[in-house]
TIMILO-602113 format. One record per residue (C-alpha): residue in three letters; x, y, z. Coordinates in steps of 0.5 Angstrom, whole numbers, padded with zeros to 4 digits, always signed. Layout:
residues N
alaXYZ ...
END
This chain:
residues 123
met+0084-0097+0077 asn+0080-0093+0083 glu+0075-0097+0085 leu+0077-0104+0088 leu+0068-0108+0090 leu+0070-0114+0096 arg+0064-0119+0097 leu+0064-0124+0102 ala+0060-0130+0099 pro+0056-0136+0101 asp+0062-0143+0100 ser+0062-0145+0093 ser+0067-0148+0092 arg+0069-0155+0094 val+0072-0162+0091 asp+0070-0168+0094 gly+0067-0164+0101 arg+0073-0159+0101 pro+0075-0153+0100 val+0078-0151+0094 thr+0079-0143+0093 leu+0079-0139+0099 gly+0078-0133+0094 asn+0078-0130+0087 ser+0079-0124+0083 thr+0077-0122+0077 ile+0082-0118+0074 asp+0081-0114+0067 arg+0084-0116+0062 val+0084-0110+0058 ala+0086-0105+0064 asp+0090-0110+0067 ala+0086-0109+0073 gly+0083-0112+0078 val+0076-0110+0079 leu+0072-0116+0084 ile+0074-0120+0090 thr+0070-0125+0092 val+0072-0129+0099 tyr+0069-0135+0102 pro+0069-0134+0110 ala+0067-0141+0111 leu+0072-0144+0107 val+0077-0140+0109 lys+0075-0143+0117 ala+0074-0150+0114 ala+0082-0149+0112 leu+0083-0146+0119 gly+0083-0154+0121 glu+0076-0158+0122 ser+0077-0160+0128 arg+0077-0156+0131 gln+0073-0149+0133 pro+0078-0142+0131 gly+0076-0136+0135 pro+0074-0130+0132 gly+0081-0127+0133 leu+0083-0133+0128 leu+0079-0133+0123 gly+0080-0126+0121 leu+0087-0127+0121 gly+0085-0132+0117 leu+0081-0127+0113 gly+0086-0122+0113 arg+0091-0126+0110 val+0086-0128+0104 ile+0083-0121+0102 ala+0091-0118+0103 his+0093-0124+0099 glu+0087-0122+0093 ile+0088-0115+0094 gly+0095-0117+0092 his+0092-0120+0085 met+0088-0114+0085 leu+0095-0109+0086 leu+0099-0113+0080 gly+0094-0114+0075 thr+0095-0121+0076 arg+0092-0128+0077 lys+0100-0131+0077 his+0102-0134+0084 ala+0110-0133+0087 arg+0113-0139+0090 arg+0113-0136+0096 gly+0110-0131+0101 leu+0103-0129+0102 met+0101-0129+0094 arg+0103-0136+0093 ala+0098-0141+0091 val+0097-0146+0095 trp+0097-0144+0104 ile+0098-0151+0107 thr+0096-0151+0114 gln+0095-0157+0117 asp+0103-0160+0114 gly+0107-0157+0120 gln+0109-0150+0115 pro+0113-0146+0120 asn+0108-0139+0121 phe+0113-0135+0120 leu+0110-0128+0118 ala+0115-0128+0112 asn+0110-0133+0110 trp+0105-0127+0109 arg+0108-0122+0107 phe+0108-0119+0099 leu+0115-0120+0098 pro+0119-0114+0096 glu+0119-0115+0088 glu+0111-0114+0089 gly+0111-0109+0094 arg+0116-0104+0088 gln+0110-0107+0083 met+0104-0105+0087 arg+0108-0099+0089 ser+0110-0097+0081 arg+0102-0099+0079 leu+0099-0094+0084 phe+0103-0089+0082 ala+0102-0090+0075 ala+0095-0090+0075 ala+0096-0084+0081 asn+0098-0079+0075 
END
């Protein structure tokens, strides 16, 4: 777990014209660690709302959240998702879900797991 590669790629994940995934992580099952993150900026922009043009700040915030989520997969060494927090699978932006900061944080257990894995990799 020494290197992580992040790439921004063109839109390639649509079903019926709607975004399917905003990003993904490739996890090495042998090393149990991530090796590649791919994020789709056009899909992030679309997920922020097709009816309005998000400003650079909103788009940057969305990209940052997707990148942090995918880094979480890398550091946790898993493709699994949580039921809440930053590592949840579905991010609903249109249904009135509150934009509480807690919705965009790693859960305490995730933080402990990431610190433990990073500490073990460093020793």
